VORO-35954 format. One record per atom (N, C-alpha, C): residue number from 0; chain; z, x, y. Coordinates in Angstrom, 3 decimals. Layout:
<torpas>
+-----+---+----------+----------+----------+
|   k | c |        w |        u |        v |
+-----+---+----------+----------+----------+
| NUM | A |        Z |        X |        Y |
...
+-----+---+----------+----------+----------+
</torpas>
This chain:
<torpas>
+-----+---+----------+----------+----------+
|   k | c |        w |        u |        v |
+-----+---+----------+----------+----------+
|   0 | A |  -94.406 |  134.737 |  -88.762 |
|   0 | A |  -94.196 |  135.458 |  -90.157 |
|   0 | A |  -93.286 |  136.683 |  -89.943 |
|   1 | A |  -93.453 |  137.462 |  -88.796 |
|   1 | A |  -92.989 |  138.660 |  -88.415 |
|   1 | A |  -91.670 |  138.370 |  -87.986 |
|   2 | A |  -91.100 |  137.023 |  -87.376 |
|   2 | A |  -89.805 |  136.822 |  -87.011 |
|   2 | A |  -89.058 |  136.506 |  -88.387 |
|   3 | A |  -89.749 |  135.769 |  -89.310 |
|   3 | A |  -89.237 |  135.734 |  -90.697 |
|   3 | A |  -88.811 |  136.611 |  -91.455 |
|   4 | A |  -89.764 |  137.773 |  -91.519 |
|   4 | A |  -89.643 |  139.048 |  -91.938 |
|   4 | A |  -88.214 |  139.825 |  -91.484 |
|   5 | A |  -88.421 |  139.706 |  -89.857 |
|   5 | A |  -87.355 |  140.391 |  -89.367 |
|   5 | A |  -85.818 |  139.899 |  -89.686 |
|   6 | A |  -85.769 |  138.257 |  -89.691 |
|   6 | A |  -84.713 |  137.650 |  -90.024 |
|   6 | A |  -84.293 |  137.938 |  -91.273 |
|   7 | A |  -84.839 |  138.151 |  -92.251 |
|   7 | A |  -84.837 |  138.510 |  -93.839 |
|   7 | A |  -84.006 |  139.848 |  -93.985 |
|   8 | A |  -84.794 |  140.689 |  -93.068 |
|   8 | A |  -84.308 |  142.036 |  -93.170 |
|   8 | A |  -82.833 |  142.237 |  -92.375 |
|   9 | A |  -82.730 |  141.449 |  -91.466 |
|   9 | A |  -81.400 |  141.380 |  -90.852 |
|   9 | A |  -80.458 |  140.982 |  -91.766 |
|  10 | A |  -80.603 |  139.845 |  -92.626 |
|  10 | A |  -79.920 |  139.127 |  -93.487 |
|  10 | A |  -79.252 |  140.216 |  -94.355 |
|  11 | A |  -80.266 |  140.881 |  -94.929 |
|  11 | A |  -80.155 |  141.891 |  -95.915 |
|  11 | A |  -79.236 |  143.014 |  -95.666 |
|  12 | A |  -79.512 |  143.378 |  -94.335 |
|  12 | A |  -78.597 |  144.470 |  -93.733 |
|  12 | A |  -77.164 |  144.088 |  -93.624 |
|  13 | A |  -76.974 |  142.782 |  -93.002 |
|  13 | A |  -75.659 |  142.297 |  -93.181 |
|  13 | A |  -75.111 |  142.195 |  -94.081 |
|  14 | A |  -75.547 |  141.752 |  -95.394 |
|  14 | A |  -75.109 |  141.835 |  -96.605 |
|  14 | A |  -74.796 |  143.311 |  -97.052 |
|  15 | A |  -75.670 |  144.244 |  -96.590 |
|  15 | A |  -75.232 |  145.485 |  -96.906 |
|  15 | A |  -73.917 |  145.953 |  -96.279 |
|  16 | A |  -73.815 |  145.573 |  -94.853 |
|  16 | A |  -72.604 |  145.962 |  -94.391 |
|  16 | A |  -71.149 |  145.202 |  -94.632 |
|  17 | A |  -71.485 |  143.976 |  -95.442 |
|  17 | A |  -70.403 |  143.043 |  -95.805 |
|  17 | A |  -70.059 |  143.633 |  -97.307 |
|  18 | A |  -70.851 |  144.216 |  -98.035 |
|  18 | A |  -70.791 |  144.982 |  -99.257 |
|  18 | A |  -69.993 |  146.266 |  -99.379 |
|  19 | A |  -70.392 |  147.008 |  -98.351 |
|  19 | A |  -69.907 |  148.190 |  -97.959 |
|  19 | A |  -68.274 |  148.458 |  -97.363 |
|  20 | A |  -67.386 |  147.762 |  -97.942 |
|  20 | A |  -66.221 |  147.627 |  -97.319 |
|  20 | A |  -65.300 |  149.279 |  -97.617 |
|  21 | A |  -66.020 |  149.806 |  -98.359 |
|  21 | A |  -65.557 |  151.302 |  -98.536 |
|  21 | A |  -66.793 |  152.300 |  -99.026 |
|  22 | A |  -67.126 |  153.366 |  -98.317 |
|  22 | A |  -67.950 |  153.842 |  -98.569 |
|  22 | A |  -68.176 |  154.466 | -100.393 |
|  23 | A |  -69.131 |  154.569 | -100.730 |
|  23 | A |  -69.528 |  154.899 | -102.282 |
|  23 | A |  -69.012 |  156.452 | -102.419 |
|  24 | A |  -68.587 |  156.922 | -103.346 |
|  24 | A |  -68.117 |  158.218 | -103.636 |
|  24 | A |  -69.279 |  159.291 | -102.891 |
|  25 | A |  -70.365 |  159.004 | -103.012 |
|  25 | A |  -71.376 |  160.243 | -102.502 |
|  25 | A |  -72.390 |  159.002 | -101.775 |
|  26 | A |  -72.118 |  159.074 | -100.508 |
|  26 | A |  -73.147 |  158.021 |  -99.638 |
|  26 | A |  -74.502 |  158.390 | -100.020 |
|  27 | A |  -75.296 |  157.221 | -100.099 |
|  27 | A |  -76.631 |  157.255 | -100.425 |
|  27 | A |  -77.469 |  157.609 |  -99.084 |
|  28 | A |  -77.197 |  156.782 |  -97.977 |
|  28 | A |  -77.810 |  157.093 |  -96.632 |
|  28 | A |  -76.698 |  157.364 |  -95.519 |
|  29 | A |  -75.833 |  156.256 |  -95.395 |
|  29 | A |  -74.864 |  156.329 |  -94.404 |
|  29 | A |  -73.583 |  155.516 |  -94.958 |
|  30 | A |  -72.689 |  155.858 |  -94.173 |
|  30 | A |  -71.748 |  154.771 |  -94.475 |
|  30 | A |  -71.336 |  153.928 |  -93.170 |
|  31 | A |  -72.291 |  153.776 |  -92.382 |
|  31 | A |  -72.403 |  152.645 |  -91.276 |
|  31 | A |  -73.571 |  151.790 |  -91.499 |
|  32 | A |  -73.631 |  150.780 |  -90.830 |
|  32 | A |  -74.834 |  149.762 |  -90.996 |
|  32 | A |  -76.138 |  150.454 |  -90.735 |
|  33 | A |  -77.058 |  150.013 |  -91.396 |
|  33 | A |  -78.435 |  150.764 |  -91.425 |
|  33 | A |  -79.266 |  149.651 |  -90.878 |
|  34 | A |  -80.177 |  150.137 |  -90.094 |
|  34 | A |  -81.361 |  149.308 |  -89.702 |
|  34 | A |  -82.626 |  149.803 |  -90.102 |
|  35 | A |  -83.311 |  149.266 |  -90.755 |
|  35 | A |  -84.773 |  149.451 |  -91.010 |
|  35 | A |  -85.808 |  148.562 |  -90.225 |
|  36 | A |  -86.656 |  149.222 |  -89.497 |
|  36 | A |  -87.671 |  148.582 |  -88.527 |
|  36 | A |  -88.790 |  147.804 |  -89.623 |
|  37 | A |  -89.240 |  146.581 |  -89.326 |
|  37 | A |  -90.346 |  146.024 |  -89.860 |
|  37 | A |  -91.555 |  147.183 |  -90.372 |
|  38 | A |  -91.955 |  148.035 |  -89.156 |
|  38 | A |  -92.828 |  148.866 |  -89.027 |
|  38 | A |  -92.453 |  149.997 |  -90.257 |
|  39 | A |  -91.269 |  150.271 |  -90.126 |
|  39 | A |  -90.773 |  151.615 |  -91.126 |
|  39 | A |  -90.558 |  150.923 |  -92.391 |
|  40 | A |  -90.581 |  149.740 |  -92.733 |
|  40 | A |  -90.246 |  149.280 |  -94.167 |
|  40 | A |  -91.661 |  148.969 |  -94.707 |
|  41 | A |  -92.649 |  149.064 |  -93.999 |
|  41 | A |  -93.924 |  148.843 |  -94.604 |
|  41 | A |  -94.615 |  150.052 |  -94.798 |
|  42 | A |  -94.062 |  151.272 |  -94.763 |
|  42 | A |  -94.850 |  152.350 |  -94.768 |
|  42 | A |  -93.942 |  153.784 |  -94.519 |
|  43 | A |  -93.345 |  154.164 |  -93.543 |
|  43 | A |  -93.049 |  155.488 |  -93.288 |
|  43 | A |  -91.569 |  155.494 |  -94.083 |
|  44 | A |  -90.866 |  154.690 |  -94.263 |
|  44 | A |  -89.577 |  154.703 |  -95.103 |
|  44 | A |  -89.974 |  155.269 |  -96.398 |
|  45 | A |  -90.871 |  154.970 |  -97.044 |
|  45 | A |  -91.426 |  155.465 |  -98.223 |
|  45 | A |  -91.825 |  157.164 |  -98.466 |
|  46 | A |  -91.897 |  157.639 |  -97.460 |
|  46 | A |  -92.384 |  159.003 |  -97.205 |
|  46 | A |  -90.931 |  159.824 |  -96.792 |
|  47 | A |  -89.798 |  159.315 |  -96.561 |
|  47 | A |  -88.530 |  159.791 |  -95.957 |
|  47 | A |  -87.857 |  160.667 |  -97.241 |
|  48 | A |  -87.063 |  161.644 |  -96.936 |
|  48 | A |  -86.271 |  162.396 |  -97.868 |
|  48 | A |  -85.542 |  161.516 |  -98.924 |
|  49 | A |  -85.194 |  160.190 |  -98.692 |
|  49 | A |  -84.306 |  159.333 |  -99.597 |
|  49 | A |  -85.381 |  158.930 | -100.771 |
|  50 | A |  -86.531 |  158.796 | -100.468 |
|  50 | A |  -87.732 |  158.303 | -101.318 |
|  50 | A |  -87.728 |  158.881 | -102.528 |
|  51 | A |  -87.824 |  158.066 | -103.839 |
|  51 | A |  -87.719 |  158.760 | -105.163 |
|  51 | A |  -89.192 |  158.102 | -105.707 |
|  52 | A |  -89.772 |  159.198 | -106.163 |
|  52 | A |  -91.348 |  158.681 | -106.666 |
|  52 | A |  -91.011 |  158.525 | -108.058 |
|  53 | A |  -91.546 |  157.551 | -108.782 |
|  53 | A |  -91.547 |  157.455 | -110.134 |
|  53 | A |  -92.566 |  156.995 | -110.947 |
|  54 | A |  -92.714 |  157.013 | -112.067 |
|  54 | A |  -93.929 |  156.585 | -112.941 |
|  54 | A |  -93.412 |  155.978 | -114.137 |
|  55 | A |  -93.448 |  154.769 | -114.319 |
|  55 | A |  -92.970 |  154.056 | -115.390 |
|  55 | A |  -93.801 |  152.812 | -115.698 |
|  56 | A |  -93.028 |  151.800 | -116.496 |
|  56 | A |  -93.705 |  150.580 | -116.468 |
|  56 | A |  -94.451 |  149.652 | -115.728 |
|  57 | A |  -94.045 |  150.173 | -114.361 |
|  57 | A |  -94.646 |  149.588 | -113.270 |
|  57 | A |  -95.775 |  150.220 | -112.616 |
|  58 | A |  -95.883 |  151.310 | -113.272 |
|  58 | A |  -97.233 |  151.943 | -112.826 |
|  58 | A |  -96.565 |  153.040 | -111.755 |
|  59 | A |  -97.356 |  153.875 | -110.919 |
|  59 | A |  -96.660 |  154.698 | -109.818 |
|  59 | A |  -95.741 |  153.769 | -108.806 |
|  60 | A |  -94.585 |  154.077 | -108.481 |
|  60 | A |  -93.804 |  153.467 | -107.470 |
|  60 | A |  -92.942 |  154.547 | -106.871 |
|  61 | A |  -92.255 |  154.183 | -105.542 |
|  61 | A |  -91.742 |  154.488 | -104.949 |
|  61 | A |  -90.448 |  153.778 | -104.516 |
|  62 | A |  -89.166 |  154.307 | -104.831 |
|  62 | A |  -87.676 |  153.601 | -104.496 |
|  62 | A |  -86.928 |  154.210 | -103.551 |
|  63 | A |  -86.599 |  153.154 | -102.500 |
|  63 | A |  -85.788 |  154.141 | -101.496 |
|  63 | A |  -84.520 |  153.275 | -101.725 |
|  64 | A |  -83.269 |  153.754 | -101.852 |
|  64 | A |  -82.374 |  153.076 | -102.501 |
|  64 | A |  -81.381 |  153.193 | -101.163 |
|  65 | A |  -81.110 |  152.166 | -100.408 |
|  65 | A |  -80.495 |  152.118 |  -99.089 |
|  65 | A |  -78.818 |  152.144 |  -99.565 |
|  66 | A |  -78.405 |  151.233 | -100.256 |
|  66 | A |  -77.075 |  151.346 | -100.316 |
|  66 | A |  -76.513 |  150.872 | -101.857 |
|  67 | A |  -75.578 |  151.450 | -102.415 |
|  67 | A |  -75.071 |  151.074 | -103.833 |
|  67 | A |  -73.563 |  150.667 | -103.441 |
|  68 | A |  -73.104 |  149.568 | -104.002 |
|  68 | A |  -71.723 |  149.297 | -103.681 |
|  68 | A |  -70.725 |  150.152 | -104.238 |
|  69 | A |  -69.540 |  150.161 | -103.914 |
|  69 | A |  -68.562 |  151.260 | -104.413 |
|  69 | A |  -68.383 |  150.851 | -105.848 |
|  70 | A |  -68.228 |  149.791 | -106.298 |
|  70 | A |  -68.026 |  149.487 | -107.702 |
|  70 | A |  -69.470 |  149.599 | -108.638 |
|  71 | A |  -70.905 |  149.914 | -108.012 |
|  71 | A |  -71.633 |  150.265 | -108.569 |
|  71 | A |  -72.357 |  148.883 | -109.423 |
|  72 | A |  -71.988 |  147.712 | -108.791 |
|  72 | A |  -72.641 |  146.607 | -109.343 |
|  72 | A |  -73.760 |  146.063 | -108.444 |
|  73 | A |  -73.879 |  146.328 | -107.313 |
|  73 | A |  -75.066 |  145.732 | -106.243 |
|  73 | A |  -75.675 |  147.188 | -105.827 |
|  74 | A |  -76.954 |  146.912 | -105.583 |
|  74 | A |  -77.953 |  148.018 | -105.044 |
|  74 | A |  -78.930 |  147.338 | -104.058 |
|  75 | A |  -79.129 |  147.934 | -103.073 |
|  75 | A |  -80.253 |  147.323 | -102.269 |
|  75 | A |  -80.965 |  148.514 | -101.712 |
|  76 | A |  -82.564 |  148.130 | -101.451 |
|  76 | A |  -83.316 |  149.008 | -101.039 |
|  76 | A |  -84.509 |  148.427 | -100.749 |
|  77 | A |  -85.520 |  149.479 | -100.907 |
|  77 | A |  -87.029 |  148.928 | -100.553 |
|  77 | A |  -87.781 |  149.712 | -101.923 |
|  78 | A |  -88.815 |  149.112 | -102.406 |
|  78 | A |  -89.749 |  149.296 | -103.439 |
|  78 | A |  -91.111 |  149.294 | -103.308 |
|  79 | A |  -91.881 |  150.278 | -103.585 |
|  79 | A |  -93.193 |  150.240 | -103.263 |
|  79 | A |  -93.627 |  150.574 | -104.539 |
|  80 | A |  -94.485 |  149.417 | -105.459 |
|  80 | A |  -94.991 |  149.923 | -106.485 |
|  80 | A |  -96.874 |  149.264 | -106.621 |
|  81 | A |  -97.474 |  150.065 | -107.422 |
|  81 | A |  -98.900 |  149.982 | -107.704 |
|  81 | A |  -99.211 |  149.230 | -108.715 |
|  82 | A | -100.508 |  148.811 | -108.968 |
|  82 | A | -100.768 |  147.807 | -110.191 |
|  82 | A | -100.293 |  148.094 | -111.262 |
|  83 | A |  -99.770 |  146.984 | -111.936 |
|  83 | A |  -99.123 |  146.840 | -113.348 |
|  83 | A |  -99.363 |  145.708 | -113.950 |
|  84 | A |  -99.371 |  145.578 | -115.459 |
|  84 | A |  -99.371 |  144.537 | -116.058 |
|  84 | A |  -98.149 |  144.839 | -117.450 |
|  85 | A |  -97.282 |  143.985 | -117.330 |
|  85 | A |  -96.606 |  144.169 | -118.332 |
|  85 | A |  -95.663 |  143.301 | -119.053 |
|  86 | A |  -95.402 |  142.921 | -120.233 |
|  86 | A |  -94.498 |  141.835 | -120.967 |
|  86 | A |  -93.021 |  142.291 | -120.860 |
|  87 | A |  -92.325 |  141.601 | -120.488 |
|  87 | A |  -90.821 |  141.774 | -120.285 |
|  87 | A |  -90.166 |  141.190 | -121.396 |
|  88 | A |  -89.331 |  141.708 | -122.089 |
|  88 | A |  -88.732 |  140.877 | -123.263 |
|  88 | A |  -87.363 |  140.415 | -122.652 |
|  89 | A |  -86.724 |  141.031 | -121.648 |
|  89 | A |  -85.567 |  140.819 | -121.071 |
|  89 | A |  -85.297 |  141.360 | -119.527 |
|  90 | A |  -85.510 |  140.722 | -118.525 |
|  90 | A |  -85.358 |  141.418 | -117.465 |
|  90 | A |  -83.763 |  141.746 | -117.265 |
|  91 | A |  -83.812 |  143.177 | -116.809 |
|  91 | A |  -82.373 |  143.713 | -116.790 |
|  91 | A |  -81.354 |  143.545 | -115.658 |
|  92 | A |  -81.703 |  143.024 | -114.680 |
|  92 | A |  -80.630 |  142.624 | -113.628 |
|  92 | A |  -80.926 |  141.332 | -113.020 |
|  93 | A |  -79.951 |  140.708 | -112.280 |
|  93 | A |  -80.381 |  139.574 | -111.441 |
|  93 | A |  -80.906 |  140.273 | -110.211 |
|  94 | A |  -81.827 |  139.776 | -109.610 |
|  94 | A |  -82.665 |  140.521 | -108.560 |
|  94 | A |  -82.851 |  139.461 | -107.407 |
|  95 | A |  -82.923 |  139.581 | -106.219 |
|  95 | A |  -83.602 |  138.842 | -105.205 |
|  95 | A |  -84.592 |  139.996 | -104.572 |
|  96 | A |  -85.980 |  139.511 | -104.548 |
|  96 | A |  -86.871 |  140.295 | -103.634 |
|  96 | A |  -87.569 |  139.529 | -103.136 |
|  97 | A |  -87.740 |  140.160 | -101.860 |
|  97 | A |  -88.488 |  139.838 | -100.703 |
|  97 | A |  -89.797 |  140.660 | -100.418 |
|  98 | A |  -91.056 |  140.126 | -100.537 |
|  98 | A |  -92.051 |  140.792 | -100.684 |
|  98 | A |  -92.545 |  140.848 |  -99.151 |
|  99 | A |  -92.871 |  142.251 |  -98.606 |
|  99 | A |  -93.251 |  142.860 |  -97.450 |
|  99 | A |  -94.850 |  142.880 |  -97.560 |
| 100 | A |  -95.545 |  142.925 |  -98.514 |
| 100 | A |  -96.795 |  143.386 |  -98.678 |
| 100 | A |  -97.161 |  143.199 | -100.119 |
| 101 | A |  -98.238 |  142.700 | -100.422 |
| 101 | A |  -98.917 |  142.370 | -101.855 |
| 101 | A |  -98.072 |  141.322 | -102.504 |
| 102 | A |  -97.953 |  141.294 | -103.777 |
| 102 | A |  -97.226 |  140.371 | -104.686 |
| 102 | A |  -97.281 |  140.309 | -106.177 |
| 103 | A |  -96.666 |  139.293 | -106.659 |
| 103 | A |  -96.833 |  139.654 | -108.140 |
| 103 | A |  -96.730 |  138.099 | -108.603 |
| 104 | A |  -97.286 |  138.168 | -109.762 |
| 104 | A |  -97.560 |  137.025 | -110.527 |
| 104 | A |  -96.741 |  136.764 | -111.980 |
| 105 | A |  -95.594 |  135.820 | -111.932 |
| 105 | A |  -94.605 |  135.938 | -113.186 |
| 105 | A |  -95.190 |  134.790 | -113.961 |
| 106 | A |  -95.568 |  135.027 | -115.228 |
| 106 | A |  -95.475 |  133.910 | -116.154 |
| 106 | A |  -94.518 |  134.017 | -117.294 |
| 107 | A |  -93.635 |  132.951 | -117.152 |
| 107 | A |  -92.474 |  132.917 | -117.991 |
| 107 | A |  -92.826 |  132.737 | -119.635 |
| 108 | A |  -91.946 |  133.106 | -120.257 |
| 108 | A |  -92.388 |  132.675 | -121.760 |
| 108 | A |  -92.886 |  131.485 | -122.175 |
| 109 | A |  -92.265 |  130.201 | -121.666 |
| 109 | A |  -92.810 |  128.950 | -121.621 |
| 109 | A |  -93.948 |  128.705 | -120.760 |
| 110 | A |  -94.681 |  129.461 | -120.214 |
| 110 | A |  -95.907 |  129.240 | -119.588 |
| 110 | A |  -96.081 |  129.148 | -118.138 |
| 111 | A |  -94.777 |  128.765 | -117.673 |
| 111 | A |  -94.544 |  128.503 | -116.331 |
| 111 | A |  -95.088 |  129.816 | -115.525 |
| 112 | A |  -96.007 |  129.426 | -114.548 |
| 112 | A |  -96.592 |  130.503 | -113.618 |
| 112 | A |  -95.972 |  130.575 | -112.094 |
| 113 | A |  -95.604 |  131.652 | -111.813 |
| 113 | A |  -94.996 |  131.770 | -110.309 |
| 113 | A |  -95.583 |  132.883 | -109.646 |
| 114 | A |  -96.265 |  132.324 | -108.398 |
| 114 | A |  -96.906 |  133.418 | -107.772 |
| 114 | A |  -96.027 |  133.673 | -106.254 |
| 115 | A |  -95.862 |  134.840 | -106.232 |
| 115 | A |  -95.296 |  135.360 | -104.800 |
| 115 | A |  -95.956 |  136.262 | -104.148 |
| 116 | A |  -96.157 |  136.176 | -102.870 |
| 116 | A |  -96.899 |  137.010 | -101.796 |
| 116 | A |  -95.845 |  137.626 | -100.786 |
| 117 | A |  -96.522 |  138.450 |  -99.890 |
| 117 | A |  -95.719 |  138.717 |  -98.641 |
| 117 | A |  -95.251 |  137.738 |  -97.893 |
| 118 | A |  -94.147 |  137.997 |  -97.606 |
| 118 | A |  -93.433 |  136.750 |  -96.742 |
| 118 | A |  -92.687 |  135.737 |  -97.756 |
| 119 | A |  -92.755 |  135.916 |  -99.057 |
| 119 | A |  -91.872 |  135.046 | -100.050 |
| 119 | A |  -90.816 |  135.922 | -100.884 |
| 120 | A |  -89.798 |  135.298 | -100.971 |
| 120 | A |  -88.895 |  135.868 | -101.900 |
| 120 | A |  -88.822 |  135.318 | -103.327 |
| 121 | A |  -88.153 |  135.979 | -104.160 |
| 121 | A |  -88.171 |  135.362 | -105.359 |
| 121 | A |  -86.699 |  135.797 | -106.002 |
| 122 | A |  -85.997 |  134.864 | -106.512 |
| 122 | A |  -84.664 |  135.021 | -107.245 |
| 122 | A |  -84.856 |  135.342 | -108.893 |
| 123 | A |  -84.925 |  136.399 | -109.155 |
| 123 | A |  -84.921 |  136.670 | -110.505 |
| 123 | A |  -83.822 |  136.970 | -111.556 |
| 124 | A |  -83.594 |  135.912 | -112.385 |
| 124 | A |  -82.531 |  135.775 | -113.371 |
| 124 | A |  -82.495 |  137.109 | -114.438 |
| 125 | A |  -81.521 |  137.739 | -114.784 |
| 125 | A |  -81.276 |  138.703 | -115.823 |
| 125 | A |  -81.421 |  137.881 | -117.103 |
| 126 | A |  -82.187 |  138.440 | -117.766 |
| 126 | A |  -82.840 |  137.975 | -119.086 |
| 126 | A |  -83.979 |  137.277 | -119.095 |
| 127 | A |  -84.512 |  137.201 | -118.199 |
| 127 | A |  -85.972 |  136.469 | -117.944 |
| 127 | A |  -86.834 |  137.032 | -118.825 |
| 128 | A |  -87.717 |  136.398 | -119.451 |
| 128 | A |  -88.752 |  136.835 | -120.403 |
| 128 | A |  -90.001 |  136.290 | -120.142 |
| 129 | A |  -90.968 |  137.108 | -120.074 |
| 129 | A |  -92.600 |  136.769 | -119.619 |
| 129 | A |  -93.361 |  137.883 | -119.355 |
| 130 | A |  -94.266 |  137.621 | -118.671 |
| 130 | A |  -95.346 |  138.634 | -118.390 |
| 130 | A |  -95.625 |  138.936 | -116.552 |
| 131 | A |  -95.472 |  140.080 | -116.479 |
| 131 | A |  -95.081 |  140.678 | -114.853 |
| 131 | A |  -96.732 |  141.343 | -114.607 |
| 132 | A |  -97.233 |  140.874 | -113.512 |
| 132 | A |  -98.855 |  141.248 | -113.216 |
| 132 | A |  -98.817 |  141.219 | -111.703 |
| 133 | A |  -99.153 |  142.630 | -111.384 |
| 133 | A |  -99.501 |  142.854 | -109.848 |
| 133 | A | -100.597 |  143.691 | -109.687 |
| 134 | A | -101.026 |  143.645 | -108.291 |
| 134 | A | -101.973 |  144.595 | -107.850 |
| 134 | A | -101.242 |  145.661 | -106.862 |
| 135 | A | -100.101 |  145.436 | -106.663 |
| 135 | A |  -98.938 |  146.265 | -105.905 |
| 135 | A |  -98.426 |  145.596 | -105.026 |
| 136 | A |  -97.274 |  146.059 | -104.598 |
| 136 | A |  -96.618 |  145.430 | -103.363 |
| 136 | A |  -95.551 |  146.397 | -102.880 |
| 137 | A |  -94.968 |  145.908 | -101.790 |
| 137 | A |  -93.632 |  146.614 | -101.394 |
| 137 | A |  -92.948 |  145.492 | -101.013 |
| 138 | A |  -91.391 |  145.725 | -101.229 |
| 138 | A |  -90.606 |  144.851 | -101.291 |
| 138 | A |  -89.068 |  145.183 | -100.924 |
| 139 | A |  -88.236 |  144.314 | -100.369 |
| 139 | A |  -86.876 |  144.670 |  -99.978 |
| 139 | A |  -86.200 |  144.217 | -101.325 |
| 140 | A |  -85.050 |  144.801 | -101.888 |
| 140 | A |  -84.439 |  144.225 | -103.064 |
| 140 | A |  -83.240 |  144.289 | -102.840 |
| 141 | A |  -82.551 |  143.247 | -103.691 |
| 141 | A |  -80.992 |  143.434 | -103.934 |
| 141 | A |  -80.743 |  142.790 | -105.160 |
| 142 | A |  -80.267 |  143.736 | -106.083 |
| 142 | A |  -79.830 |  143.849 | -107.475 |
| 142 | A |  -78.170 |  143.875 | -107.794 |
| 143 | A |  -78.064 |  142.801 | -108.578 |
| 143 | A |  -76.933 |  142.924 | -109.124 |
| 143 | A |  -76.893 |  143.315 | -110.547 |
| 144 | A |  -76.334 |  144.500 | -110.747 |
| 144 | A |  -76.406 |  145.223 | -112.219 |
| 144 | A |  -75.206 |  144.681 | -113.023 |
| 145 | A |  -74.063 |  144.226 | -112.632 |
| 145 | A |  -72.733 |  143.996 | -112.991 |
| 145 | A |  -72.206 |  145.386 | -113.720 |
| 146 | A |  -72.788 |  146.332 | -113.178 |
| 146 | A |  -71.966 |  148.007 | -113.632 |
| 146 | A |  -72.574 |  148.332 | -114.771 |
| 147 | A |  -73.551 |  147.644 | -115.229 |
| 147 | A |  -74.423 |  148.178 | -116.552 |
| 147 | A |  -75.174 |  149.332 | -116.138 |
| 148 | A |  -74.905 |  150.445 | -116.884 |
| 148 | A |  -75.706 |  151.738 | -116.735 |
| 148 | A |  -77.261 |  151.371 | -116.965 |
| 149 | A |  -78.321 |  151.746 | -116.136 |
| 149 | A |  -79.579 |  151.423 | -116.117 |
| 149 | A |  -80.301 |  152.632 | -116.899 |
| 150 | A |  -81.331 |  152.555 | -117.456 |
| 150 | A |  -81.978 |  153.672 | -117.629 |
| 150 | A |  -82.890 |  154.410 | -116.568 |
| 151 | A |  -83.368 |  155.569 | -116.476 |
| 151 | A |  -84.024 |  156.099 | -115.354 |
| 151 | A |  -84.942 |  155.372 | -114.615 |
| 152 | A |  -85.956 |  154.687 | -115.369 |
| 152 | A |  -86.921 |  153.641 | -114.446 |
| 152 | A |  -86.618 |  152.290 | -115.106 |
| 153 | A |  -86.626 |  151.488 | -114.185 |
| 153 | A |  -86.355 |  149.948 | -114.300 |
| 153 | A |  -87.693 |  149.287 | -113.534 |
| 154 | A |  -87.655 |  147.829 | -113.898 |
| 154 | A |  -88.769 |  147.222 | -113.514 |
| 154 | A |  -88.461 |  146.446 | -112.142 |
+-----+---+----------+----------+----------+
</torpas>
């Protein structure tokens, strides 16, 4: 399981380097490849100076944005969320999420239920409608925003 988590983390970091052909106008963390150890991703990174504490529809959360592409269409980072229950009318972005701890239950508008837990990934399409339920989780994420401006707090 740890080897799989490390492999996926390496894949995400390689994607980060590939998408960072030019540094963003204001670098978020670095203009060079960035390594996040498995131990750091489970906890310490969420207490770092780049961690942003939020309180929104997902309850208390911490977002650590690692990289935003130059064209502002792709974002990558880590996210730590507390317990939440929410109906989602239309998921804002296309997102790949890989759960490091905890998980989520997604009930689509047609009644289909998908459960994901630590060690599993979910590909979430923009526009998804349904119910999001979690007791809390930590995840890596890669979001394609399409360059659409987002509100301050996002699911």
